[in-house]
N, C-alpha and C positions, 0 to 999 in steps of 0.2 A: 411273717409280714402279712398284712391285709390291706386291701382298699376299703375304706369305710365310706358309705354313701349316705348322705343326709338330705332329706326333702324338706326344705323349709317353705312355708307359705311365701309367696312372692312379695308381700309387703315387709317381710323382715329383712333388715339389713345384716348380712353375715360378717361384715368387717371386724366388729368387736369380738365376736365369737372366734374367727380365725386368728386374730391377734392374740387372744388368750391362749388358745391351743398351741400356737407356735411359741410363744414366750414360756409356756410351762414345758416345753419340749415333749408334748403328747403326740405331736404329728411332725413329719418331716416335710412333706409337701402338700399343698393344697390347690385344687383347681375349682373354679366357680362358673356354672353354666346359669346364667339369669334367663328368665322368661322360657324355662323348659316346659313343654306341653306334656301333661301326664294325664293318662286316660285310666279309668278304673270302672269296674262293674258295680254299679249301685242299684239294687233291687231289680237286676235283670236288664238295666238300661245303661249304656255308656254315659259316663260323665267326664268332661274335660276339666282339668284344673291347671293352673299355672304355678309352677314352683321355682325356686331357686335351688339348684342341686349342687351340693358340695361334695367332691370327691377327695379323700385324704389317703396318704400312705403312711403307715405306722407299724409298730409291732402289734402282733395280736393280743398280747396280755394287757395292752393299754385300753382296750375296747371299752370295758366297763367304765373307766375313769372318764373317758371321752363322752360317753353316754350321760354320765353325771353332770358334767359341765353343761352339755347341750340342754338337758332337762332343766337345769337350774336356770338357764337363761330364757328358755322358750316354751317349757312345759313338756309334759310327758306324752303329748299327742303327736310329737314329731316323729315321722318315720325314719328309722336308722337300721341299716343292715351292713354287714361286712362280707367280702368275698376274699378267699385266701389268695395269695400271691404265690403260685405253686413252683415258679422258677423266675430267677433274676440274674442278670450278670453281676459281677463282683462290684462294679461301680455303682449300681443301684442299690445293692444290698448294704455298702458302706455308706451311701447317702442316708438311708434310713436309720441304721444303727448309730451313726455318728451324730444324728440330729434329733434323737428321741431319748428320752430318759430310760434308764434300766428299770424295768417293772419289778416291783417287790414279789419275789417268788418264795418267800418263806412259807413253810408249811405249819400251819398252826396245830398245835397238839391239842387233841380233845381230852379233856381230864374227865374221868368218871369216878363217881364216889364208890368206894368198895363197900358193898352191901353187907359184907360179913363183919365189919367193924362196928 
C-alpha cells in the first residue's frame, strides 16, 4: 500500500480526476488540499508556487496506471510521487484492499529465438 501525492497547478480542478480514479477502483481514499504553498529552488533562488495537492491511498502496483490517467488528463509535467505505507491497522488495510482493483500481476514470458535453428 502507498500514499500517492499529486501536485496540480492551482487552476486545475481535480474533481473529474478524483471521480475517474474512484470509479475505476484505482484508489480507495482521496484528500485534497487547495491553495497549498509550494516552494522550490529555481536557479538558486526560492520560488513560491500555489498547488492543489491530492493525496490518495491505494495498492502499490496501481501506481503506473494512476500516473497514466493523470498524465492523460493534465500532461506529463505534473509532479507525482508515492511513499510506502509501512504499517496499518487491519481496518485501514481492509479499506484499501476492498476498494481498489486487484492489480494484474502476471509475469510476461520473454520469448527468445533459438539462434541454432
